[in-house]
MARLOFI-301885 format. One record per residue (C-alpha): x, y, z; residue in three letters. Coordinates in steps of 0.25 Angstrom, whole numbers, plus 5000, padded with zeros to 4 digits. Example, Ala and Ser with C-alpha at 12.3 -4.5 7.8 and 13.67 -1.06 7.14 Angstrom:
BEGIN
504949825031ALA
505549965029SER
REM end
This chain:
BEGIN
486746244926MET
487246134915ASN
486445994913SER
487345894920THR
487345744919SER
486445754935TYR
485345854930SER
485445764918GLN
485345634927PHE
484145714935CYS
483545734922LEU
483545604918ARG
482945574932THR
481645674933PHE
481345684919HIS
480045614921GLY
479645724930LEU
479745844921PHE
479045774908GLU
477745854912LYS
478045984913LYS
477546094903ASN
478446124892LYS
478146264894GLU
478546274907LYS
479846174904ILE
480146284893GLN
480146394902GLN
481046314913ARG
482046294902ASN
482046444900ILE
482146484915LEU
483346384916LEU
483746454903GLU
484046574908GLN
484746524922ALA
485646464912ASN
485546334919ILE
485646224906SER
484746114911LEU
483346094905THR
482046124913GLU
481945974918LYS
483345934918GLU
483546064928TYR
482246004936ASP
482645884936SER
484045914942PHE
483246014953ALA
482445894957LEU
483645794959MET
484245904967ASN
483145904976ALA
482945754977MET
484345744979LEU
484345854991ALA
483045794998ALA
483745664999VAL
484845705004ILE
484245775015PHE
483245675017ALA
484545575023ILE
485245675029ALA
483945725036ALA
483745555038LEU
485045545044VAL
484845665055PHE
483345605058TYR
484145465062VAL
485245555070LEU
484245645076PHE
482745565076PRO
482045685080LEU
480745735074PRO
481345835070ILE
482245775062THR
481045685056MET
480345825050VAL
481845845045LEU
481945725038LEU
480545735032LEU
480645895030LEU
482145925025VAL
482145815011PRO
480745895008ILE
481246035010VAL
482746015001MET
481945944991PHE
480946084991SER
482146164991CYS
483046114981ILE
482146114971LEU
481446244975GLY
482946294974PHE
483146244958PHE
481946294956GLN
482346424960TYR
483646424954TYR
483346454940PRO
482746574942LEU
483846614953PHE
485146614940VAL
483846674932ILE
483946794941LYS
485346804944ARG
485846794930ARG
484746894926ALA
485346984936ASN
486746974930SER
486146974917ILE
485547114919ASP
486847164928ARG
487747144916PHE
486847164905LEU
487247324905PRO
488747284901TYR
488547164892ALA
487647244883VAL
488847344882ASN
489747244879PHE
488747194868LEU
488547334864SER
490147354862THR
490047224854MET
489047274844SER
489947394841GLU
490847274834THR
489647254825GLY
489347094828ILE
488247024828SER
487346994842PRO
487746844842GLY
489246874842GLU
488946994852MET
488346874863PHE
489446784859ARG
490546884863THR
489446924876LEU
489546764878ALA
491146754879THR
491346894890THR
491046824902ASN
490846964909ILE
489447004907TYR
488846894919GLY
487546824914GLU
487446894901ILE
488546794896GLN
487846684897HIS
486546744889GLU
487546774878ALA
488146644879LYS
486646584875LYS
486546674864ILE
487946664860SER
487746494860ARG
486446524851GLU
487246594841ILE
488446534838ASN
488246374843PHE
486646374839MET
486446444829GLY
485446514832VAL
485346674828ASP
485646794836SER
484146834837ILE
483646684841THR
484846674853ALA
484446824857LEU
482946784858GLU
483446634866HIS
484246744876ALA
482946834879ILE
482346704882GLU
483546634890GLN
483946754897THR
483746774913PRO
483646944911SER
482447024907VAL
483647134903LYS
484547044894PHE
483147004888LYS
482647154885ALA
484247144879PHE
484147034870ILE
482847084866GLN
483347224863GLY
484347184857LEU
483647074847LEU
482647194842GLY
483947274839ALA
484547164831ILE
483147124823GLN
482847274820ALA
484247294814GLY
484747374825SER
486147444830ARG
486447324841LEU
487347424845ASP
486447544846ILE
485647454855TYR
486547374864LEU
487147544867SER
485847564870THR
485547464879MET
486947454887VAL
486747634891HIS
485147564895GLN
485747434903TYR
486747534909MET
485947614915GLU
485047514920ASP
486147454928ASP
486347574934LEU
484847584939LEU
484647444944VAL
486047474951ARG
485447584959GLU
484147504963ARG
485147394967ASN
485947524977LEU
484547574982GLU
484447414988PHE
485947414993LEU
485447544999SER
484447475007LEU
485247365012ILE
486347475017ALA
485247535026GLU
484947405031LEU
486247365034PHE
486347515043VAL
485047455050MET
485347305053ALA
486947315054VAL
487047435060ILE
485947515067ALA
485447375073PHE
486747325078PRO
486847475086LEU
485547455093PHE
485947305097LEU
487347335103VAL
486847445110ILE
485747375115ILE
486547235120VAL
487347335125SER
486647415135VAL
485847275138MET
487347195141GLY
487347325151PHE
486147335158VAL
485147225154GLY
484747085160ASP
485847035152VAL
487146975154SER
488447025147SER
488246915138SER
487447005129SER
488547065122PHE
488846935116ASP
487646995105VAL
488747115101ILE
489947015098TYR
489046915092ILE
488247025083PHE
489747075079ALA
490346945076PHE
489046875070LEU
487746965067VAL
488547085061LEU
489247005052PRO
488146925047LEU
487447055045LEU
488347115036TYR
488846975028TYR
487146995025MET
487147125021PHE
488247095013TYR
487646995005ILE
486547065004LEU
487147194998ILE
487947104989LYS
486847014985ALA
486047134982THR
486947214974SER
487047204958LEU
488447134955GLU
489047214950GLU
489747204934VAL
491047254939GLY
491247134948LYS
491547004940GLY
491846864944LYS
492346814931LYS
493146914924GLU
494346904933ILE
494846784944GLY
493846674941GLY
494646574948SER
495046574964PHE
496546584957ARG
496146704949GLU
495346774960LYS
496846774970CYS
497446824959SER
496546944956TYR
496446984971ASN
498046944973LYS
497947074980GLY
496947084990SER
496946934993LEU
498546974995MET
498347095005VAL
497146995012PHE
498146895014LEU
498946995019PHE
498347045029SER
497846905035PHE
499146845036GLY
499546975045MET
498346965053ILE
498646825054ALA
500146835058ALA
499746935069CYS
498746835075TYR
499946725076ILE
500946835083ILE
499646875092LEU
499446735096PHE
500746685099VAL
500946805106LEU
499746785115ASN
500046625117TYR
501546665122ILE
501046765131GLY
501446875126TYR
500246945121LEU
498846935127SER
497446955121LEU
496246965124SER
495046905122PHE
494747045116TYR
495747075110GLN
495546975098TYR
494547055095PHE
495347165092ASP
496347065083LEU
495047005077LEU
494447145071PHE
495947195068LEU
496247075062SER
495047095051LEU
495247235050LEU
496747195045LEU
496247085036LEU
495247165028ILE
495947315028GLY
497147285021PRO
496247195010TYR
495247295010ALA
495947435007PHE
497047354995TYR
495547284989THR
494947414990HIS
496247484983GLY
496147404972GLN
494847394970LEU
494847544970LYS
495847564959LYS
494947454952LYS
493847544950LEU
494747674949ASP
495047604936ILE
493747554933GLN
493247694934ASP
494247764925ARG
494047654915LEU
492847684907PRO
493647814904ASP
494947754899PHE
493847664890LEU
493147784885ILE
494547844882GLY
494847744873VAL
493447734866SER
493547874863ASN
495047854860SER
494647744849LEU
493447824844ALA
494347934839SER
495147844830GLY
496347784842MET
496647654843ASN
496547584856VAL
498247594860PHE
498247744855ASP
497047764862SER
497647694876ILE
498847774876LYS
498147904874MET
497347894886LEU
498447824894SER
499047964897LYS
497648014902ARG
497247984919ASN
496347874922TYR
496747874937ALA
497247744939ARG
496847694927LEU
497847754919THR
499147684923LYS
498347564917GLU
497947634904ILE
499747644904LYS
499547494905LYS
498647484893MET
499547584884ASN
500847514888ALA
500247384884GLU
499847414872LEU
501047494868SER
501647364870TRP
500647294860ARG
499647224868LEU
498547194862PRO
497347284866ILE
496747164873LYS
497647124880GLN
497847284886VAL
496647264892PHE
496647124898VAL
497747134905GLN
497247294910PHE
495947234914ALA
496847114922GLU
497547224929ARG
496247294934MET
495547154938LYS
494447214940ASN
493047144931PRO
492347264925LEU
493747294918ILE
493847164914VAL
492547144907ARG
492847284900SER
494147234895VAL
493347104891LEU
492147174884SER
493247274876ILE
494047164871ASN
492947064868ARG
492347194857GLY
493847204853LEU
494047074849GLU
492647094844MET
493147224835GLY
492147304841GLY
492147464841ASN
493247484849THR
492847614855PRO
491447544858ALA
492047454867LEU
492847534874PHE
491747644877LYS
490847504881ALA
491647454892ALA
491947594896ALA
490347594898LEU
490247484905GLU
491347524915LEU
490547644916GLN
489547554921GLN
489947494931VAL
490747614939ASN
489447684938ARG
488747554946VAL
489947544955ARG
489747704957GLN
488347714959GLN
488347604971ARG
489547674978TYR
488847814980SER
487547754983ASN
487947664994MET
489147744999SER
488047825008MET
487647695014TYR
489147645015ALA
489447795023VAL
488047755031VAL
488547625034ILE
489947695040LEU
489147795046MET
488447715054CYS
489547615060PHE
490147755065PHE
489047785072VAL
488847625077PHE
490347655081LEU
490047785088LEU
488847715096ILE
489847605100MET
490747725106PHE
489547815112ILE
488747675119LEU
490147645123ASN
490647775129SER
489447795137THR
488547705142LEU
489347555141PHE
490447655149ASN
489447695158TYR
488947545159PHE
490447495163PHE
490447615172GLU
489147565180ILE
489847435178GLN
491047455184MET
490547515197GLN
489447405198GLN
489847295208SER
489947175202GLY
488747125195SER
488047195203GLN
487147335195GLY
486447345184PHE
487547355173ILE
488047225170LYS
489547175170GLN
490047195157ILE
491547165149ASP
491747305143PRO
492647215135ALA
491747115130TYR
490747235127LEU
491947335120HIS
492347225111TYR
490847195107GLY
490647335101LEU
492047325095TYR
491647195087SER
490147245084PHE
490747375080VAL
492047305072PHE
491047225064VAL
490247345061GLN
491347415054ALA
491747305045VAL
490347255041GLY
490047405039SER
491347425032GLY
491147305022ILE
489747345020LEU
490047495016ALA
490947475008GLY
490147345001TYR
489047444998LEU
489747564992MET
490547474983ASP
490047334982GLY
491547284987ASN
491847235001ILE
493447284999SER
493047445002GLY
492047375013GLY
493147315018MET
493947445019ARG
492647505028LEU
492747415035SER
494247415038PHE
494047555042ILE
492747545050LEU
493547425060GLY
494747525062ILE
493747625067ILE
493147545076SER
494447465082ILE
494947625085ILE
493647665090ILE
493347535099PHE
494947515104LYS
495247675107TYR
494047735110LEU
493047615116PHE
REM end
């Protein structure tokens, strides 16, 4: 949030209201705004908040007045009096809390990227450059989240304001919202003032922060485990009891057959909402994966479409085929060659959804698996390059030698790099082209780090080893989540099959028994209500199908944090549901 003509107008309007504030509190508030990266003074920010709160109160007062004129009731009179006050208080409270929210968000981002940013600084220190130059380089590298903004502040003070490195770092300690980054800067200051070697300090901190990162993510996985257990109880166990109770009461209870509407409502409304809520909860409580950058590739809409061109084409092709089939079916139905019943539209809906997500999910998952296979083997290649360079070889000979080794899917890319180097292309361009082919934000970041180090004339073996260390850390994090969450994903899938088995048993025993008695009864006489078998059948069918799609998506998302893997499981479970209900029920 930056100063604008509007915020300046607010300051001029309410300047006199904040003159009597305590100077110490004003200074603390300014530091708070600085930590939130809000480029406004305390008085300007408070004036801006007060103006917005007053405008909101006036707008809602006018709206409440119009509502009262149209509906002159006592309740609208109460709204006319309360709404402006409530809105004024809410907007003012929001602006008071907003800096704290931003500070927490920025601190979390800094803590997540700190191990990798320190690894980058450690690589830069191998070149022997000054701390100011290291932070200037970090400030121009937009791959480490909010740490870049902290580096920009340090670099700006050193390069444009003429402040020495020690004073700039002391200011950074006051301004940063992250306790962890503050401790790192304090340690860096101590090493500089003591005349110690920065590369030793930074290398030590890299390993410490990497281990801390794994511990934090392990605690996060424990919380995800709790969410998975709650999911099994809330979305699988409870709906199962609900279906049994509603079905039995629909046959023998003192209610009409419309009680089965609850199953349809739960299947098409409540269950999707529950699944979406758990998806949001898992996403909100999961630590952001540092290998899933947003700014490295595809900033604009056109670039994002180009980046996901293959998946988008598969999705559009599936959508086009489904649309064509629907047009043909409706034309045949219109001219009388085909007659579709109401329940057959359920079959079409379910098949269409599976055909829409199936090809897209398998294609996307295949592409992702290819990227991850290359990502898993890339650290071995980078360490190989580092060892070769340390032995006295140059980059060209190193890559040429390694291209003869087996790195699985990465081998083909290494051969391409070797061919490009033989065409006298610069090594930096070769790495950039490799990253563009991979379309992997993590690999892009590693290449940027290596090329930035090469520009600074750094220790080349250390550059490649540092990039390998970062990749290994992210791979360990991903494997840690997969191994811990696989068990819960299996539990969710097993619960679905148990759910399906119980539905099959109920239909084969209890429901068939009720329908037999229903057929033997004369008219509406008897204790068994007259229920349409197809109505109950498609209610259970819909319920199980939605469970299949939702369980598959969340199981896959729990394992690897990726929707495409979950959609692949949804497709398989959906096919199983259709086969069971169409041929065994």
